[in-house]
N, CA, C and O atoms as a CHARMM CRD file, in Angstrom:
* protein
*
  352
    1    1 MET  N      1.09800  20.84700   4.75700 PROA 1      0.00000
    2    1 MET  CA     1.83000  19.64000   5.08000 PROA 1      0.00000
    3    1 MET  C      0.85700  18.59300   5.61600 PROA 1      0.00000
    4    1 MET  O     -0.08500  18.91500   6.34000 PROA 1      0.00000
    5    2 LEU  N      1.10100  17.33800   5.24900 PROA 2      0.00000
    6    2 LEU  CA     0.25300  16.25400   5.69800 PROA 2      0.00000
    7    2 LEU  C      0.72300  15.77500   7.06500 PROA 2      0.00000
    8    2 LEU  O      1.88400  15.40400   7.23500 PROA 2      0.00000
    9    3 HSD  N     -0.17500  15.78500   8.03000 PROA 3      0.00000
   10    3 HSD  CA     0.19000  15.33300   9.37000 PROA 3      0.00000
   11    3 HSD  C     -0.14900  13.86400   9.55900 PROA 3      0.00000
   12    3 HSD  O      0.67600  13.08800  10.04100 PROA 3      0.00000
   13    4 GLU  N     -1.33800  13.49000   9.18800 PROA 4      0.00000
   14    4 GLU  CA    -1.76200  12.10800   9.31300 PROA 4      0.00000
   15    4 GLU  C     -2.78500  11.82900   8.22900 PROA 4      0.00000
   16    4 GLU  O     -3.75800  12.56600   8.07100 PROA 4      0.00000
   17    5 ILE  N     -2.56100  10.77800   7.49800 PROA 5      0.00000
   18    5 ILE  CA    -3.45100  10.43000   6.39900 PROA 5      0.00000
   19    5 ILE  C     -4.27600   9.22200   6.81000 PROA 5      0.00000
   20    5 ILE  O     -3.73200   8.21800   7.27200 PROA 5      0.00000
   21    6 ASN  N     -5.58500   9.31900   6.64100 PROA 6      0.00000
   22    6 ASN  CA    -6.44500   8.16800   6.84100 PROA 6      0.00000
   23    6 ASN  C     -6.40400   7.37600   5.54000 PROA 6      0.00000
   24    6 ASN  O     -7.11100   7.69300   4.58300 PROA 6      0.00000
   25    7 VAL  N     -5.57800   6.35500   5.52100 PROA 7      0.00000
   26    7 VAL  CA    -5.33100   5.57100   4.31200 PROA 7      0.00000
   27    7 VAL  C     -6.63000   5.05700   3.71100 PROA 7      0.00000
   28    7 VAL  O     -6.82500   5.11100   2.49700 PROA 7      0.00000
   29    8 HSD  N     -7.50300   4.56600   4.55400 PROA 8      0.00000
   30    8 HSD  CA    -8.72600   3.94500   4.05200 PROA 8      0.00000
   31    8 HSD  C     -9.66300   4.94800   3.38900 PROA 8      0.00000
   32    8 HSD  O    -10.42000   4.58100   2.49100 PROA 8      0.00000
   33    9 SER  N     -9.62500   6.18400   3.81000 PROA 9      0.00000
   34    9 SER  CA   -10.53700   7.17200   3.22800 PROA 9      0.00000
   35    9 SER  C    -10.05800   7.69000   1.87700 PROA 9      0.00000
   36    9 SER  O    -10.87200   8.15900   1.08100 PROA 9      0.00000
   37   10 VAL  N     -8.75800   7.61700   1.59900 PROA 10     0.00000
   38   10 VAL  CA    -8.24700   8.14100   0.33100 PROA 10     0.00000
   39   10 VAL  C     -8.08300   7.07000  -0.74000 PROA 10     0.00000
   40   10 VAL  O     -7.86400   7.39400  -1.90800 PROA 10     0.00000
   41   11 MET  N     -8.18300   5.81500  -0.36500 PROA 11     0.00000
   42   11 MET  CA    -8.03300   4.73800  -1.34600 PROA 11     0.00000
   43   11 MET  C     -9.28800   4.62000  -2.19700 PROA 11     0.00000
   44   11 MET  O    -10.40600   4.68000  -1.68500 PROA 11     0.00000
   45   12 THR  N     -9.09200   4.45200  -3.50200 PROA 12     0.00000
   46   12 THR  CA   -10.23500   4.31300  -4.40300 PROA 12     0.00000
   47   12 THR  C    -10.77700   2.88900  -4.41800 PROA 12     0.00000
   48   12 THR  O    -11.95600   2.68500  -4.70500 PROA 12     0.00000
   49   13 ASP  N     -9.94600   1.91000  -4.11600 PROA 13     0.00000
   50   13 ASP  CA   -10.37700   0.51400  -4.09100 PROA 13     0.00000
   51   13 ASP  C    -10.89000   0.19500  -2.68900 PROA 13     0.00000
   52   13 ASP  O    -10.11900  -0.14500  -1.79200 PROA 13     0.00000
   53   14 LYS  N    -12.18600   0.31100  -2.52300 PROA 14     0.00000
   54   14 LYS  CA   -12.78500   0.12400  -1.19600 PROA 14     0.00000
   55   14 LYS  C    -12.71200  -1.32600  -0.72700 PROA 14     0.00000
   56   14 LYS  O    -12.66700  -1.57700   0.47700 PROA 14     0.00000
   57   15 ALA  N    -12.70000  -2.29400  -1.65900 PROA 15     0.00000
   58   15 ALA  CA   -12.57100  -3.69700  -1.26200 PROA 15     0.00000
   59   15 ALA  C    -11.19300  -3.94900  -0.65900 PROA 15     0.00000
   60   15 ALA  O    -11.07300  -4.63600   0.35600 PROA 15     0.00000
   61   16 LEU  N    -10.16000  -3.39900  -1.27700 PROA 16     0.00000
   62   16 LEU  CA    -8.80100  -3.52800  -0.75300 PROA 16     0.00000
   63   16 LEU  C     -8.68500  -2.83000   0.59600 PROA 16     0.00000
   64   16 LEU  O     -8.12000  -3.37900   1.54100 PROA 16     0.00000
   65   17 SER  N     -9.21600  -1.63900   0.67600 PROA 17     0.00000
   66   17 SER  CA    -9.19800  -0.88200   1.92200 PROA 17     0.00000
   67   17 SER  C     -9.89200  -1.66300   3.03500 PROA 17     0.00000
   68   17 SER  O     -9.38400  -1.75200   4.15200 PROA 17     0.00000
   69   18 SER  N    -11.04100  -2.21800   2.72200 PROA 18     0.00000
   70   18 SER  CA   -11.81000  -2.98700   3.69400 PROA 18     0.00000
   71   18 SER  C    -11.04500  -4.23300   4.14900 PROA 18     0.00000
   72   18 SER  O    -11.07000  -4.58700   5.32800 PROA 18     0.00000
   73   19 TYR  N    -10.37100  -4.88700   3.21800 PROA 19     0.00000
   74   19 TYR  CA    -9.59200  -6.08400   3.54900 PROA 19     0.00000
   75   19 TYR  C     -8.53600  -5.76600   4.60900 PROA 19     0.00000
   76   19 TYR  O     -8.41700  -6.47600   5.60800 PROA 19     0.00000
   77   20 PHE  N     -7.77500  -4.69900   4.38700 PROA 20     0.00000
   78   20 PHE  CA    -6.74500  -4.31300   5.35000 PROA 20     0.00000
   79   20 PHE  C     -7.36700  -3.85200   6.66000 PROA 20     0.00000
   80   20 PHE  O     -6.87600  -4.19100   7.73700 PROA 20     0.00000
   81   21 HSD  N     -8.43900  -3.08400   6.57200 PROA 21     0.00000
   82   21 HSD  CA    -9.09200  -2.56300   7.77300 PROA 21     0.00000
   83   21 HSD  C     -9.63100  -3.70000   8.64000 PROA 21     0.00000
   84   21 HSD  O     -9.48100  -3.67600   9.86200 PROA 21     0.00000
   85   22 ASN  N    -10.25600  -4.69300   8.01100 PROA 22     0.00000
   86   22 ASN  CA   -10.85800  -5.80000   8.75000 PROA 22     0.00000
   87   22 ASN  C     -9.83200  -6.80900   9.25800 PROA 22     0.00000
   88   22 ASN  O    -10.12800  -7.57900  10.17200 PROA 22     0.00000
   89   23 ALA  N     -8.63900  -6.81500   8.68300 PROA 23     0.00000
   90   23 ALA  CA    -7.60900  -7.77100   9.10300 PROA 23     0.00000
   91   23 ALA  C     -7.03600  -7.42100  10.47100 PROA 23     0.00000
   92   23 ALA  O     -6.50800  -8.28700  11.16900 PROA 23     0.00000
   93   24 GLY  N     -7.13900  -6.16700  10.84600 PROA 24     0.00000
   94   24 GLY  CA    -6.65900  -5.74600  12.16500 PROA 24     0.00000
   95   24 GLY  C     -5.19100  -6.05200  12.37900 PROA 24     0.00000
   96   24 GLY  O     -4.35500  -5.76400  11.52300 PROA 24     0.00000
   97   25 GLU  N     -4.88200  -6.63900  13.52800 PROA 25     0.00000
   98   25 GLU  CA    -3.49200  -6.92300  13.89800 PROA 25     0.00000
   99   25 GLU  C     -2.84500  -7.99400  13.02300 PROA 25     0.00000
  100   25 GLU  O     -1.61900  -8.07700  12.95200 PROA 25     0.00000
  101   26 LEU  N     -3.64900  -8.80300  12.36400 PROA 26     0.00000
  102   26 LEU  CA    -3.11300  -9.86000  11.51000 PROA 26     0.00000
  103   26 LEU  C     -2.22100  -9.28700  10.40800 PROA 26     0.00000
  104   26 LEU  O     -1.21300  -9.89100  10.04300 PROA 26     0.00000
  105   27 LEU  N     -2.59300  -8.13100   9.88400 PROA 27     0.00000
  106   27 LEU  CA    -1.81200  -7.47200   8.83100 PROA 27     0.00000
  107   27 LEU  C     -1.29700  -6.11000   9.29400 PROA 27     0.00000
  108   27 LEU  O     -1.24400  -5.16300   8.51000 PROA 27     0.00000
  109   28 ALA  N     -0.92500  -6.01800  10.55200 PROA 28     0.00000
  110   28 ALA  CA    -0.48300  -4.72700  11.10300 PROA 28     0.00000
  111   28 ALA  C      0.74100  -4.18500  10.36800 PROA 28     0.00000
  112   28 ALA  O      0.77300  -3.01100  10.00200 PROA 28     0.00000
  113   29 ASP  N      1.74600  -5.03100  10.15200 PROA 29     0.00000
  114   29 ASP  CA     2.95200  -4.57100   9.46300 PROA 29     0.00000
  115   29 ASP  C      2.65500  -4.19000   8.01600 PROA 29     0.00000
  116   29 ASP  O      3.16700  -3.19400   7.50500 PROA 29     0.00000
  117   30 GLU  N      1.82600  -4.99300   7.37000 PROA 30     0.00000
  118   30 GLU  CA     1.46400  -4.71900   5.98600 PROA 30     0.00000
  119   30 GLU  C      0.63700  -3.44200   5.87700 PROA 30     0.00000
  120   30 GLU  O      0.75600  -2.70300   4.90000 PROA 30     0.00000
  121   31 SER  N     -0.19900  -3.18400   6.87500 PROA 31     0.00000
  122   31 SER  CA    -0.98900  -1.94800   6.88000 PROA 31     0.00000
  123   31 SER  C     -0.09300  -0.72000   6.98600 PROA 31     0.00000
  124   31 SER  O     -0.36400   0.30900   6.36700 PROA 31     0.00000
  125   32 VAL  N      0.96600  -0.83200   7.76700 PROA 32     0.00000
  126   32 VAL  CA     1.92600   0.27400   7.87300 PROA 32     0.00000
  127   32 VAL  C      2.59700   0.50400   6.52300 PROA 32     0.00000
  128   32 VAL  O      2.74000   1.64500   6.08300 PROA 32     0.00000
  129   33 VAL  N      3.00600  -0.57300   5.87000 PROA 33     0.00000
  130   33 VAL  CA     3.64700  -0.46500   4.55400 PROA 33     0.00000
  131   33 VAL  C      2.67700   0.13200   3.54400 PROA 33     0.00000
  132   33 VAL  O      3.06000   0.98400   2.74200 PROA 33     0.00000
  133   34 LEU  N      1.42700  -0.31000   3.57800 PROA 34     0.00000
  134   34 LEU  CA     0.41700   0.24900   2.68000 PROA 34     0.00000
  135   34 LEU  C      0.24000   1.73800   2.94600 PROA 34     0.00000
  136   34 LEU  O      0.15200   2.53100   2.00800 PROA 34     0.00000
  137   35 GLY  N      0.18900   2.11800   4.20800 PROA 35     0.00000
  138   35 GLY  CA     0.05900   3.52900   4.56200 PROA 35     0.00000
  139   35 GLY  C      1.21900   4.35900   4.04700 PROA 35     0.00000
  140   35 GLY  O      1.02900   5.48200   3.57900 PROA 35     0.00000
  141   36 GLN  N      2.42600   3.80500   4.13300 PROA 36     0.00000
  142   36 GLN  CA     3.60000   4.50500   3.61400 PROA 36     0.00000
  143   36 GLN  C      3.51100   4.65600   2.09800 PROA 36     0.00000
  144   36 GLN  O      3.85400   5.70300   1.55100 PROA 36     0.00000
  145   37 ALA  N      3.04900   3.60600   1.42500 PROA 37     0.00000
  146   37 ALA  CA     2.91800   3.66200  -0.03300 PROA 37     0.00000
  147   37 ALA  C      1.88700   4.70500  -0.44000 PROA 37     0.00000
  148   37 ALA  O      2.12000   5.48000  -1.36700 PROA 37     0.00000
  149   38 VAL  N      0.74700   4.73000   0.24700 PROA 38     0.00000
  150   38 VAL  CA    -0.29700   5.71600  -0.05100 PROA 38     0.00000
  151   38 VAL  C      0.22500   7.12700   0.20900 PROA 38     0.00000
  152   38 VAL  O     -0.02500   8.03700  -0.58200 PROA 38     0.00000
  153   39 THR  N      0.94000   7.30900   1.30100 PROA 39     0.00000
  154   39 THR  CA     1.52300   8.61800   1.60700 PROA 39     0.00000
  155   39 THR  C      2.49100   9.04400   0.50900 PROA 39     0.00000
  156   39 THR  O      2.48300  10.20100   0.09000 PROA 39     0.00000
  157   40 ASN  N      3.32100   8.11900   0.04400 PROA 40     0.00000
  158   40 ASN  CA     4.26300   8.42700  -1.03700 PROA 40     0.00000
  159   40 ASN  C      3.53900   8.83600  -2.31200 PROA 40     0.00000
  160   40 ASN  O      3.97100   9.75500  -3.00800 PROA 40     0.00000
  161   41 VAL  N      2.44400   8.15900  -2.61600 PROA 41     0.00000
  162   41 VAL  CA     1.65400   8.49200  -3.81000 PROA 41     0.00000
  163   41 VAL  C      1.08800   9.90200  -3.68200 PROA 41     0.00000
  164   41 VAL  O      1.15100  10.69000  -4.62500 PROA 41     0.00000
  165   42 ILE  N      0.53900  10.21400  -2.52300 PROA 42     0.00000
  166   42 ILE  CA    -0.04500  11.54200  -2.29800 PROA 42     0.00000
  167   42 ILE  C      1.02800  12.62300  -2.37600 PROA 42     0.00000
  168   42 ILE  O      0.82700  13.65900  -3.01000 PROA 42     0.00000
  169   43 LEU  N      2.16400  12.38100  -1.73100 PROA 43     0.00000
  170   43 LEU  CA     3.24200  13.37300  -1.73700 PROA 43     0.00000
  171   43 LEU  C      3.80800  13.59200  -3.13700 PROA 43     0.00000
  172   43 LEU  O      4.33000  14.66600  -3.43700 PROA 43     0.00000
  173   44 ALA  N      3.70400  12.57800  -3.99000 PROA 44     0.00000
  174   44 ALA  CA     4.15800  12.71300  -5.37700 PROA 44     0.00000
  175   44 ALA  C      3.13200  13.46000  -6.22600 PROA 44     0.00000
  176   44 ALA  O      3.40500  13.80900  -7.37500 PROA 44     0.00000
  177   45 GLY  N      1.95300  13.70400  -5.65500 PROA 45     0.00000
  178   45 GLY  CA     0.90700  14.41900  -6.38100 PROA 45     0.00000
  179   45 GLY  C      0.11500  13.53900  -7.32600 PROA 45     0.00000
  180   45 GLY  O     -0.57500  14.03700  -8.21600 PROA 45     0.00000
  181   46 ASP  N      0.21000  12.22800  -7.13700 PROA 46     0.00000
  182   46 ASP  CA    -0.50200  11.28800  -8.00400 PROA 46     0.00000
  183   46 ASP  C     -1.83100  10.87100  -7.38500 PROA 46     0.00000
  184   46 ASP  O     -2.07100  11.07000  -6.19400 PROA 46     0.00000
  185   47 ASN  N     -2.68400  10.29300  -8.21700 PROA 47     0.00000
  186   47 ASN  CA    -3.95500   9.74900  -7.73500 PROA 47     0.00000
  187   47 ASN  C     -3.67900   8.48700  -6.92500 PROA 47     0.00000
  188   47 ASN  O     -2.79800   7.69700  -7.26400 PROA 47     0.00000
  189   48 VAL  N     -4.43900   8.31200  -5.85900 PROA 48     0.00000
  190   48 VAL  CA    -4.29200   7.10900  -5.04000 PROA 48     0.00000
  191   48 VAL  C     -5.14000   6.01400  -5.66400 PROA 48     0.00000
  192   48 VAL  O     -6.34200   5.91700  -5.41200 PROA 48     0.00000
  193   49 ASN  N     -4.50000   5.19500  -6.47800 PROA 49     0.00000
  194   49 ASN  CA    -5.16700   4.04800  -7.08600 PROA 49     0.00000
  195   49 ASN  C     -4.21700   2.85500  -6.99400 PROA 49     0.00000
  196   49 ASN  O     -3.05000   3.00800  -6.63300 PROA 49     0.00000
  197   50 ASN  N     -4.71900   1.68400  -7.32000 PROA 50     0.00000
  198   50 ASN  CA    -3.91100   0.48000  -7.15600 PROA 50     0.00000
  199   50 ASN  C     -2.62400   0.53200  -7.97000 PROA 50     0.00000
  200   50 ASN  O     -1.57300   0.09600  -7.49900 PROA 50     0.00000
  201   51 LYS  N     -2.70100   1.06100  -9.18600 PROA 51     0.00000
  202   51 LYS  CA    -1.51000   1.12800 -10.03700 PROA 51     0.00000
  203   51 LYS  C     -0.40500   1.93100  -9.35400 PROA 51     0.00000
  204   51 LYS  O      0.74000   1.48500  -9.29800 PROA 51     0.00000
  205   52 ASN  N     -0.73900   3.10200  -8.84100 PROA 52     0.00000
  206   52 ASN  CA     0.26900   3.93900  -8.19700 PROA 52     0.00000
  207   52 ASN  C      0.74800   3.35500  -6.86700 PROA 52     0.00000
  208   52 ASN  O      1.90800   3.52500  -6.49100 PROA 52     0.00000
  209   53 ILE  N     -0.14100   2.67000  -6.16300 PROA 53     0.00000
  210   53 ILE  CA     0.27000   1.98800  -4.92900 PROA 53     0.00000
  211   53 ILE  C      1.26000   0.87200  -5.27100 PROA 53     0.00000
  212   53 ILE  O      2.26900   0.70200  -4.58800 PROA 53     0.00000
  213   54 ILE  N      0.96700   0.11600  -6.32700 PROA 54     0.00000
  214   54 ILE  CA     1.85800  -0.95900  -6.76800 PROA 54     0.00000
  215   54 ILE  C      3.23000  -0.39900  -7.13900 PROA 54     0.00000
  216   54 ILE  O      4.25700  -0.94800  -6.74100 PROA 54     0.00000
  217   55 LEU  N      3.24300   0.68800  -7.89800 PROA 55     0.00000
  218   55 LEU  CA     4.51700   1.30000  -8.29000 PROA 55     0.00000
  219   55 LEU  C      5.30900   1.76500  -7.07200 PROA 55     0.00000
  220   55 LEU  O      6.53000   1.61400  -7.02700 PROA 55     0.00000
  221   56 SER  N      4.62100   2.32500  -6.09400 PROA 56     0.00000
  222   56 SER  CA     5.28400   2.76900  -4.86800 PROA 56     0.00000
  223   56 SER  C      5.85200   1.58100  -4.09300 PROA 56     0.00000
  224   56 SER  O      6.96700   1.64600  -3.57800 PROA 56     0.00000
  225   57 LEU  N      5.08100   0.50200  -4.01500 PROA 57     0.00000
  226   57 LEU  CA     5.55300  -0.69100  -3.30600 PROA 57     0.00000
  227   57 LEU  C      6.76100  -1.31200  -4.01100 PROA 57     0.00000
  228   57 LEU  O      7.70700  -1.74500  -3.35200 PROA 57     0.00000
  229   58 ILE  N      6.73200  -1.35700  -5.33900 PROA 58     0.00000
  230   58 ILE  CA     7.87200  -1.89100  -6.09000 PROA 58     0.00000
  231   58 ILE  C      9.11300  -1.04300  -5.84000 PROA 58     0.00000
  232   58 ILE  O     10.20700  -1.57200  -5.64600 PROA 58     0.00000
  233   59 SER  N      8.93700   0.26300  -5.84500 PROA 59     0.00000
  234   59 SER  CA    10.06000   1.16600  -5.57200 PROA 59     0.00000
  235   59 SER  C     10.63200   0.91300  -4.17700 PROA 59     0.00000
  236   59 SER  O     11.84900   0.88000  -3.99500 PROA 59     0.00000
  237   60 SER  N      9.75800   0.73800  -3.20700 PROA 60     0.00000
  238   60 SER  CA    10.20900   0.45000  -1.83800 PROA 60     0.00000
  239   60 SER  C     10.93300  -0.88900  -1.77200 PROA 60     0.00000
  240   60 SER  O     11.95500  -1.02300  -1.09900 PROA 60     0.00000
  241   61 LEU  N     10.39400  -1.87000  -2.47500 PROA 61     0.00000
  242   61 LEU  CA    11.00100  -3.20100  -2.48800 PROA 61     0.00000
  243   61 LEU  C     12.39600  -3.15800  -3.10900 PROA 61     0.00000
  244   61 LEU  O     13.31800  -3.82000  -2.63300 PROA 61     0.00000
  245   62 GLU  N     12.53900  -2.38000  -4.16600 PROA 62     0.00000
  246   62 GLU  CA    13.83500  -2.27200  -4.84100 PROA 62     0.00000
  247   62 GLU  C     14.87500  -1.54300  -4.00000 PROA 62     0.00000
  248   62 GLU  O     16.07200  -1.79000  -4.14300 PROA 62     0.00000
  249   63 SER  N     14.43200  -0.65600  -3.13500 PROA 63     0.00000
  250   63 SER  CA    15.38700   0.17200  -2.39500 PROA 63     0.00000
  251   63 SER  C     15.69700  -0.32300  -0.98100 PROA 63     0.00000
  252   63 SER  O     16.63000   0.17500  -0.35100 PROA 63     0.00000
  253   64 THR  N     14.93900  -1.28500  -0.47700 PROA 64     0.00000
  254   64 THR  CA    15.20100  -1.74900   0.88700 PROA 64     0.00000
  255   64 THR  C     16.35000  -2.75800   0.90700 PROA 64     0.00000
  256   64 THR  O     16.51100  -3.55700  -0.01600 PROA 64     0.00000
  257   65 VAL  N     17.12800  -2.70500   1.96000 PROA 65     0.00000
  258   65 VAL  CA    18.20400  -3.67800   2.15800 PROA 65     0.00000
  259   65 VAL  C     17.86800  -4.62500   3.31200 PROA 65     0.00000
  260   65 VAL  O     18.58800  -5.59200   3.56000 PROA 65     0.00000
  261   66 ASP  N     16.78300  -4.34000   4.00300 PROA 66     0.00000
  262   66 ASP  CA    16.32700  -5.14100   5.13700 PROA 66     0.00000
  263   66 ASP  C     15.49300  -6.31500   4.61100 PROA 66     0.00000
  264   66 ASP  O     14.43300  -6.11400   4.01800 PROA 66     0.00000
  265   67 VAL  N     15.97600  -7.52300   4.83000 PROA 67     0.00000
  266   67 VAL  CA    15.31500  -8.71800   4.31200 PROA 67     0.00000
  267   67 VAL  C     13.91800  -8.89100   4.90700 PROA 67     0.00000
  268   67 VAL  O     12.98500  -9.26500   4.19600 PROA 67     0.00000
  269   68 VAL  N     13.76800  -8.62600   6.18300 PROA 68     0.00000
  270   68 VAL  CA    12.46800  -8.76400   6.84000 PROA 68     0.00000
  271   68 VAL  C     11.49000  -7.73300   6.28200 PROA 68     0.00000
  272   68 VAL  O     10.33900  -8.06100   5.99200 PROA 68     0.00000
  273   69 GLN  N     11.94200  -6.49200   6.13100 PROA 69     0.00000
  274   69 GLN  CA    11.09200  -5.43900   5.57100 PROA 69     0.00000
  275   69 GLN  C     10.71900  -5.77100   4.12900 PROA 69     0.00000
  276   69 GLN  O      9.59000  -5.52000   3.70800 PROA 69     0.00000
  277   70 ALA  N     11.65200  -6.32900   3.37500 PROA 70     0.00000
  278   70 ALA  CA    11.36700  -6.71700   1.99100 PROA 70     0.00000
  279   70 ALA  C     10.25700  -7.75900   1.95000 PROA 70     0.00000
  280   70 ALA  O      9.41000  -7.72800   1.05700 PROA 70     0.00000
  281   71 ASP  N     10.25600  -8.67700   2.90500 PROA 71     0.00000
  282   71 ASP  CA     9.21600  -9.70300   2.95800 PROA 71     0.00000
  283   71 ASP  C      7.84900  -9.08800   3.24500 PROA 71     0.00000
  284   71 ASP  O      6.84800  -9.50200   2.66000 PROA 71     0.00000
  285   72 VAL  N      7.80100  -8.11100   4.13500 PROA 72     0.00000
  286   72 VAL  CA     6.53700  -7.42900   4.45500 PROA 72     0.00000
  287   72 VAL  C      6.04900  -6.63700   3.24000 PROA 72     0.00000
  288   72 VAL  O      4.86000  -6.65500   2.92300 PROA 72     0.00000
  289   73 ILE  N      6.95200  -5.95400   2.57100 PROA 73     0.00000
  290   73 ILE  CA     6.58000  -5.19100   1.37000 PROA 73     0.00000
  291   73 ILE  C      6.06700  -6.14700   0.29900 PROA 73     0.00000
  292   73 ILE  O      5.05800  -5.86900  -0.34800 PROA 73     0.00000
  293   74 ARG  N      6.75100  -7.26600   0.11000 PROA 74     0.00000
  294   74 ARG  CA     6.34700  -8.25400  -0.89400 PROA 74     0.00000
  295   74 ARG  C      4.95400  -8.79500  -0.58500 PROA 74     0.00000
  296   74 ARG  O      4.12700  -8.93100  -1.48700 PROA 74     0.00000
  297   75 LYS  N      4.69100  -9.10000   0.67400 PROA 75     0.00000
  298   75 LYS  CA     3.37000  -9.61600   1.05300 PROA 75     0.00000
  299   75 LYS  C      2.29400  -8.55600   0.80200 PROA 75     0.00000
  300   75 LYS  O      1.20500  -8.87600   0.32700 PROA 75     0.00000
  301   76 THR  N      2.60000  -7.30500   1.12100 PROA 76     0.00000
  302   76 THR  CA     1.66000  -6.20600   0.87000 PROA 76     0.00000
  303   76 THR  C      1.39500  -6.07600  -0.62000 PROA 76     0.00000
  304   76 THR  O      0.24900  -5.91400  -1.03900 PROA 76     0.00000
  305   77 LEU  N      2.44500  -6.14700  -1.41600 PROA 77     0.00000
  306   77 LEU  CA     2.32000  -6.06600  -2.87000 PROA 77     0.00000
  307   77 LEU  C      1.45200  -7.20100  -3.40700 PROA 77     0.00000
  308   77 LEU  O      0.61100  -6.97500  -4.27800 PROA 77     0.00000
  309   78 GLU  N      1.64300  -8.40500  -2.90500 PROA 78     0.00000
  310   78 GLU  CA     0.83700  -9.54700  -3.34000 PROA 78     0.00000
  311   78 GLU  C     -0.64300  -9.32200  -3.04100 PROA 78     0.00000
  312   78 GLU  O     -1.49900  -9.64900  -3.86200 PROA 78     0.00000
  313   79 ILE  N     -0.94400  -8.77200  -1.88100 PROA 79     0.00000
  314   79 ILE  CA    -2.33900  -8.50400  -1.51800 PROA 79     0.00000
  315   79 ILE  C     -2.93800  -7.46000  -2.45100 PROA 79     0.00000
  316   79 ILE  O     -4.05000  -7.63400  -2.95000 PROA 79     0.00000
  317   80 VAL  N     -2.20900  -6.38000  -2.68600 PROA 80     0.00000
  318   80 VAL  CA    -2.71100  -5.32600  -3.57900 PROA 80     0.00000
  319   80 VAL  C     -2.93500  -5.89100  -4.97900 PROA 80     0.00000
  320   80 VAL  O     -3.93300  -5.57000  -5.62300 PROA 80     0.00000
  321   81 LEU  N     -2.02100  -6.72200  -5.45100 PROA 81     0.00000
  322   81 LEU  CA    -2.16800  -7.31400  -6.78500 PROA 81     0.00000
  323   81 LEU  C     -3.40800  -8.20000  -6.88100 PROA 81     0.00000
  324   81 LEU  O     -4.06000  -8.24400  -7.92400 PROA 81     0.00000
  325   82 ARG  N     -3.73400  -8.90100  -5.80600 PROA 82     0.00000
  326   82 ARG  CA    -4.94600  -9.73600  -5.81300 PROA 82     0.00000
  327   82 ARG  C     -6.20900  -8.90800  -5.99200 PROA 82     0.00000
  328   82 ARG  O     -7.19900  -9.39600  -6.53700 PROA 82     0.00000
  329   83 TYR  N     -6.18400  -7.66700  -5.54200 PROA 83     0.00000
  330   83 TYR  CA    -7.35300  -6.79600  -5.63100 PROA 83     0.00000
  331   83 TYR  C     -7.31700  -5.88500  -6.85200 PROA 83     0.00000
  332   83 TYR  O     -8.14600  -4.98200  -6.97300 PROA 83     0.00000
  333   84 THR  N     -6.37100  -6.11000  -7.75400 PROA 84     0.00000
  334   84 THR  CA    -6.20700  -5.23200  -8.90700 PROA 84     0.00000
  335   84 THR  C     -6.66900  -5.93200 -10.17200 PROA 84     0.00000
  336   84 THR  O     -6.32200  -7.08700 -10.41800 PROA 84     0.00000
  337   85 ALA  N     -7.45700  -5.22200 -10.97300 PROA 85     0.00000
  338   85 ALA  CA    -7.93400  -5.76700 -12.24400 PROA 85     0.00000
  339   85 ALA  C     -6.75100  -6.02700 -13.16900 PROA 85     0.00000
  340   85 ALA  O     -5.71100  -5.37800 -13.05400 PROA 85     0.00000
  341   86 ASP  N     -6.91100  -6.96500 -14.07500 PROA 86     0.00000
  342   86 ASP  CA    -5.83700  -7.34800 -14.98800 PROA 86     0.00000
  343   86 ASP  C     -5.43100  -6.25200 -15.95300 PROA 86     0.00000
  344   86 ASP  O     -4.32300  -6.28800 -16.48900 PROA 86     0.00000
  345   87 ASP  N     -6.29300  -5.28400 -16.18700 PROA 87     0.00000
  346   87 ASP  CA    -6.01200  -4.27500 -17.20700 PROA 87     0.00000
  347   87 ASP  C     -5.25100  -3.06700 -16.69100 PROA 87     0.00000
  348   87 ASP  O     -5.11800  -2.07700 -17.41100 PROA 87     0.00000
  349   88 VAL  N     -4.74700  -3.11800 -15.46100 PROA 88     0.00000
  350   88 VAL  CA    -4.02500  -1.96800 -14.90600 PROA 88     0.00000
  351   88 VAL  C     -2.62200  -1.92700 -15.44100 PROA 88     0.00000
  352   88 VAL  O     -1.85400  -1.03100 -15.09100 PROA 88     0.00000
């Protein structure tokens, strides 16, 4: 069972990981959402890459009813998309 995942160590996109890590408290809520997405990818048995993180974030966005949480998920998704190559 996974107790605590170091999100930054399992992400393959080190530039994206570094962006969130260096943002500190500025992106605290988004970092939590990213961590949840990475955890979901790992628990699904998939590779932790931007494509799977994006799919996890979209799934979370589709299932949330909390408008504020949806905004945080959307902002996280936008950041991940900025760091993702066009061919994904």
